[in-house]
N, C-alpha and C positions, 0 to 999 in steps of 0.2 A: 663523738660524731654529731654534727648538727645538720638540721634540714633547713634549706632556704627556699625551695620551690616545691609546690605540690599542686595536684589537680583538685577540682571541687571547690567548695566555698572556702574563703580564706579563714584561717584559724585566728581566734581572738587571743591576743597575749594576755596573760594573767596580770593582776595588779602589781605583783612582785616584779614581773618582767618589765612592766612599764616604768616602775620606779628605778630599776637598774638601768634601763635605757636612758632615763633622765640624768642619772648620775654620770653615765659615761658619754656616749655620743648618739643622739637621736637617729641620725642617718644610718648608723651601722647596725641598728637592731635587727633589720630584716635583709641586710645586704652582706656581701662578702668582698673582702679586698682581693683585687686581681692577684693571681699567682700562676706559676708555671706548672702545668699538669705533668705528673710523673706516672699516673696510672688511671685507667678507666675500667670499672667493673660493672657488670650487668647482673642483677638478681631478679628472680621471680619468673624467668622464662620457662615455659613448658613445651610449647609447640613451635613458637616463632624462632627462626634461625637468628643467632646473635648478629650475623652480618647485616640483617635488616635494621637492627637497632643502631649499630655502629655507622651504617650508611646514612642514617637520619641525623646523626650528631654533627653540629657545625664546628666541632673542635677535635683535635687529635693530641696524642701524647707529645709533649714539647711545646704545645701552644699555650698562650696566656689565657687563662680562664677568667671570665667576669660575669656579672649579672645578666648582661644583654645576651651573651652566648647561651647561658642557662635557659633564659626565657625562649630563645629561638629553638633550642633543643626540644623543649616541651611542646611548642607549637608543631614542630615537624613530626614528633612521635605521635601526637594525637591525630595529625592529619592522615596517618596511615590507616586509621580505622580499626587497628588490630588490638588496641589497648583500652581497658576500662579506666585505668588509673595509672599515672606516671609520677614518680617523685625523683628529684635529684638531691642526693645527700653529699655533703663535703666531709671527707675523712682525711684531715691533714692536707697533703698535696694530691690527693686522689679524689676522683668523682665517682660516686656510686649511683647508677641508674636503677631504681627499683620499679619493676614492671608488674602490673596486675592485668593479665591478658583477658580479653573478651572470650567467653566460651565459643566453641565452634559448633555450628549446626550439624548434627548427625543425621537428622531425617526431618522431612517436611511431609505431613500427611493431612488429608481432609476427611472429615467425618460428616456424613449426611449430605454430601454434595451430589446433586442430580442435574441441576440446570446447566452447568458448565462442564466442559471437558477437563478432566483432572490433569492430563498430560500437558495440555496447552496452558492451563493455569499455573502448573508447576514451573514451566519454562518462563512464563511472564514474571513470576515472583523471583526467579533466579536472576533475571535480567536487572532487577532493581535491588539485588543484594540479599534476598532471602532464599537460600538454597543450600544444599548439602555441601559441606566443606567451607562455607563462608563464615566469617565472624558474626556472631549474633549481636544485633543492635535492636534494643527494645523500641526505639523510635520508629525504625523501619517496619517492625512487626505491627505496631499500632497503625501506621500509615497503610500497610497492606490490608489490615482488617477493615479500615474505613473505606478503602477503595473497593473491596469485595462487597461491602454493604451497598455502595453506590451502584455497582454493576447489577445487583439484585433489583434496585429501584428501576433501572432501565428495562427490566423484564417484568415489571408490574408486581413484583413480590415485595410489597411494602411491609409485610409482617415478618420478613426474614430476619433472623438473629444470627450474628456471628460472634463467637468468643474465641480468643486465642489462649491456648494452654502451653506453658513453657515447662518442660520436665527436665531437670538436671540429671545427667548420668555420669558415669565414670570418665576419667581423663579430661575433665573440664569441657564436657560436651553437653548439648541440650537437644531435646526433641521438640519441634514446633508443630503443634496440632491446631488446625482451624476447625472448630466444631460449629456446624451449620444446621440451623433449623429453618428450612425454607418456607414451610407453610404453603398455603394455596395462593395462586396469583389473584390480584385484585382485578375484577372485571367491570367493564363499563356498563353501568345500569341504564343510563339515559344520556342522550346528546340532544341538546336543544339549540336552535338557532333563532335569535330574536332580532327584530328590527327589519326583517326582510318583507318586502311588499311585492316586488316584481316577480320573483321566482318563489315557488312554494318551498316549504321546509323539506318536504319529501324529496323534491328535485335536488336540493343542495346536499341533503344527507346522502343521497345516492352517489355523490362525487367523492365522498370521503373514503379513505382507506380504513380508518377505524370505525367500528360499528358497535352498537349495543349488543348485548348477549342474545344469541338466537340458537336455533336448533343445529346449525352447522358450525358455529364458532368454536366448538370443541376441537374441530379439525383445522379451520383456517386461522384460529387464534387472533382474529381481528378485533376481538373485544378486550384485548390487553392494552392498557393505556401506555403510551410512550410520548414524552414531550417532543422528541424529534419528529415522530409521525404526526403529532398534532400540528406542529409548525408547518409541515408539508401539506397537511389538509387545509390549513388556513390559506396557504399560498395557492392551492388548487381553487378554492372558492374565489379568491381575488382574481385569478386568471380568468375564471369563468365569467365574472362580471365585466372585467376590462376588455375581454374579447367580444363583448356585446354592447360596447359603447359607454359603459359606466366607468369613465376615466378616473373619477374621484372616489371610487369605492374604497372603504377602509373598514378594518376590524377594530372596533372601538374598545372592546374588552373581551377577555377570556377568563372564565372562572372555572376552576377544577376543585371539586369537593370530594373528600374521601370520607367514607363512613367510619364511625368509631371503631369498628372491628377490623378496619383496613382491608375489607374484602370487596367493597363496592365504590364505584366512582361515578359521579355525575359531572357532565361538562355542559357549560352554558356559553355560547358564542354570540356576542352582540355585534351587529354590523350596521354600517351606515352606507346605504346604496348610492346616494347622490342622484344626479340626473343623467340621462343618456346624452351622448354627444355624437354629432355627425361630422365627418371630415369635410371641411370647406375648401381646403387647398393644401398643396404640398410645396414647400420652398427648399431650395438648396443654397446654402451659404458656405463660404470658405473657398478653398482651392481644390477644384476638381480636375486639374491638369488640362483644362480645355476640352474635356470629354464629358461635358454635362449630359449630352444625349445618351451616352452609354450608361451613365448612372441612372438616368430617369427611367430607362427601360427595366431597371431592377426594382423599382418601387412597388411594393406589394399592396399598397393602398390606392384607392381612387376617390376623388371628390364625390360626395353624395353617399358614400358607404358609412356604416357605423364605425366608430373608432375601434381598432383591434390592437391590443397590446402585443400579441404574438406577431402580427404583420409588421409592426414597427420594429420589433427586435430582429425579425428576419431581414428586413431591409437594411438595418444597421450592419448586420453580419455580412450580408452580400456586398455592401459597399466596401467594408474592410477587406473582404476576400478579393474584390476587383482591384483595389489599391495594391494588394499583395502581388497580383499578376503583373503589375507594372513595375515591381521592384521596391515598393514602399512597404517594408516589413513592419514599420512602427506607426502606420497611419492611425489616426484617431477620429472616430465618427461618433457624434452625439446627436440625440434627438431631443427636441424641445417643443412641447405643446403650448400653443397660445390659445387660451380658453376664452370664449365669449358666452357667459352663463345666460345672458338674456335671450340669445338666439339659439343656445344649445349647440353651438358649432365650435370646431377646433381647427386651427391651422397648425400643421406639423412641419417644423423646420429641422432639416438635417444639416448639421455643421461638420465640415470636414477639415482636418489638418493632416496633410500627407506626410509631414515631417521631411525626412531626407531619404533619397534613394540609396540602397545598399547593394553590395554584391557578396556572395558567399566565399569566405576565405577557405574554410575546411568543412568537410563532412566527417563527423566523428561518430563511430559506431561502438557501442558497448553492450555487454550482456551475451554476446555470441561466443559461448564457451566451446562450442563444437564446430559451428558453421564458419567457414573461412570468410574473411572480409570481402574478398573479390566476388563471392557468390551473392552477397548483399549489394555491393556497389554496382554491379552490372544491372541491377533492377532500378537504379536511381535515374530519374529524368532531370533532376537538378544537379548541375555540374559545379565543381569547384572553380573559383575564379570567374564565375558567370554572374550576371545580374540575378538577384533574388527573384524567384517566381513562385508565388504561393500555390498556383495551380499545379506546377510541376512537383512541388514538394508533397502535395496531397497525393498526386499520382504515384510518386515514389513510395510513400507509405503504403498505399493500397497494393502496389505490386509486391512489396516485401511481405505483406500479410498473406497474399495469395500463394506464396511459396509453400505454405503449410508446415514450415519448420519451427514455427514459434507459436506460443500460446495465444489463443484468441484474446483480443483486447489488451494485449501486452506488447504491442508494437506502437511506440510513442515517439513523436518527433517534436523537438523543441528548438527554439531559436535563441541564441545567446550572443549578446553584443561582445565585440572584441575590445578589450581594454585599450584605451589610447587611440582607437581608430573609429571614428564616427560613421564611416561609410562601409564598415565590414561587419559581418556576422558569421558565426559558426552554426551549422546545423547539427544538432545532436540527435542521433537515433538510438533508442534504447529498446532492446528485445529481451525476451525470456524464452530460452530453448524448451522444446517439448520432445518427447520420444517420437521418432520417425520410422521405427522399424517394427516388424511383426514376425513372429514365428508361430506357425500353426501345425498341429499334428492331428490326424484323424484316422479312424478305423471303422470298418464296417463288415457286415457278414450277410450273405444271401445264399440261397440254396444252389444257385448256379455258379456264382463267382466265388463262393466260399469266403474266406477271409481276405479283405482288401485293406491296404494301408496307404496313407497319403501324408504328405508334409510339404511345407513351403517356407521359404525365408524371403522376406521383402524388406528393403531398406530404401526409403525415398531420398536419403541424403548420405550417400556412402562416404565415410571418412570426412564428412563436412564439405564435400566437393560439389554438392547440388545434383549429382547424378543419381539415377535410379538403378537398382539391381534387384532382380527377382529370380528365384530358383524354385521350380515346382517339381516334385517327384511323387509318383503313385505306382503302386504295384498290386497285381491281383492275378488269379489263375488265368484270366482271359487276356492279360496284357500288362505292359509296363509303359511308363511315359516319363521322359525327362525334358524339361523346358527351361531355357535360360533367356531372360530378357534384360536389356539395359537401355537406358535413355540418357542422352547427353543433351540437356535443354539449350546449351550454348555451344553447339558444334562449331559454329563460326561466331566471330565477334559481333555480327549483325543480328544474332539471335535466332539463326536457323538451327532447329533441333534435329537430332538424329536418333532413331530407335532401331535396335537390332534384336531380332527374335531368332532363336535356334531351338529346334526340337528333335527328339528321337522317340519313336513310338513302336512298340511291338504289339500285335493283336493276334490272338488265337480265337478264331470264330468257333462257336459251338456247332458241332457236326453230329447229327443223329446217326450217321453211318459208322461212326467210330474212327474216322480218319483224323489225323492230327496234322495241321499245318499252321503257319503263321504269316502275317503280313509285317513287314518292316518298313516303316515310313520315316524318312528323315528329310529335313529341309530347314529353311530359314527365310527371313524377310528383313528388308531394311526400308525404313520410312524416313522422310524428311519433312519437317514442318516449317513452312515459310510464312513469317508474320507479315500481314498486309496493313495492319493497324494495331493499336494498343490492345484490342480485344478480338481481332479476327486473325485466324491462322489457317492456311490451306496446306493439306498433307499430300505428299506424293510418295509412292513407294513401289517396290517390286519384290516378289517372293519366288521361292523355288521349293519344289517338293518332289521327292522321288520315292516310289513304292516298289 
C-alpha cells in the first residue's frame, strides 16, 4: 500500500527515494496513474457517521480516480472542520481514507468569572464554535481567550489574566476550562484638560461622563476607564464649544497613561479652542421646490447670534423632514460654513438636492408573531400606492407604538428602494412583541368580612385581534362580584371604538339586629369613542343598573 496525499507539512523523500525517482520517472514519484475505483474504505472513524465522509468525496466506485480528485477530496474533508488529519492511501484499485477525528468538546466552564454572566458568555462562545458537542479547534479556543481578555479591557480590568486549559477525557473528548484572574479594575486617578482659556477646567470636567475617583464612584463606577466613553466625552466637549461659537474647536491630542501596577490611569486632553464666530447670514442654495419661504421658517439660527453646531444640525434635519413630507424620500441637505477669520463672522449655506419624488409600493410588516397584520395596518397613515410622506410615516410609527403591544424602542421604520424602479420605495416596519396579559390573585382577612378572595384576568390583545378583555371576580362573606369588560378599538372602519361592561354583584349588609338579607345588583354599560383628531376622542355611552 502506498500513500500519495496527506495533511500537514509535506514529507521529505529520502536520498534513496530520490535516486529511485531519477532512475524511473521523476513525475511519477508523488503521483498515481488514473485507475477505475473498485472499492472505497474509511478508517479511523469514532464518532462521525461514515456517510459524512462519503458525501464529501468527489468520486464513487466505478469512477476514474486521479490526483486532482484526491486533492479535491482532502480539501472537502478538511472543510467540514471535523478532522484533525486526513490521508488518502491507494491499495491496488481501492482508495483508503484514513481519518484522525478532532476531539469533541464535552464541557465548557469558567473558573473565577465574576464580571460577566456565565450563561451569556457560554452562549456567545457556542455561536463561534466553542460549545458542548462541537469539534474542538485549538485556534478557536485561542481566539476566544484573546476576545475574553479584550472584553476585560473594556471593563477597565487591565490586570485580568485568562488561561485556557484543555483536559482530554475518554472517548476522544475534551473539557475546555477558561481560568480567569480578574483582579481589581483600574481607576482613573486624574483627568487634566490643557489648552483651555475660555472655559475653566472644572467647567469642562463637569461635562464628562468619566470622572476621577471620589467617595461615590464605588457606586457610580464613573472612574472606570473606557475608550468608548472617552470618545463620547471628547465629543461632548466639542459640542459644548461649537454651540457657543467656537466653530474651529479641536482636540489636538489625548494621552492615557497606565500605572506600572495597572491599577491607576491618568488622562490628559489637549484642546485648541480657536476664536468665536458670529453668524453673519444664512443662504439657501439648490432646489427647494419653489418653497424657499417654507424652508426659511425652519432655520434655527439668526444673523447676529453665536454659531451653534446643534442648531445647524437641527436645521438640516428639519429640511430633510420637510422634503420627506413632499414625497422626496432621498433628499440630501448639506451645510457649509464660509468663515471670515478677520471679522470673526461666518455665513452658513444650506445646499439641497431633493433628488426624485417617490411613492410607496408596499408596507411590509415583520416581527409580529402574535398580533395580526390588520391590527397594525389600520394604524398606518401612510398608504400603499400613495406618494411618500415622511410626516405620515412618523405618525404611523407613533400610533403603532401607542398600541402598547410591542416593546419600547423596538418599533422601527425603514425605507428601502425597489430594485429596478427609481420612483418606488417599500416601507419596512419591524416590531418586537411583548406580553400584553396579566393574571392577578389576591386574598385578605378582616374581623368583619373574614376571608376574602379576588382574582382577575386581563388581556389587551386577545388572540392578536387588538381587542381588550377583562374578567374580575371577588368573593367574601359580605358579598360577591363578577365583572366582564371588553373593548373593540375599531368597531367601525373609521376608528369608532366600542366598550361593553357587564357586572353582577351580591351584597350582604352587616346588621346588628341579626337579620340576614342581601342586595343583588346587575347591569351593564356600552360606550362609543368617536375620534375627532389624531389625539382627541369624545366618548358617548349609556348604562343600565337593576337592584
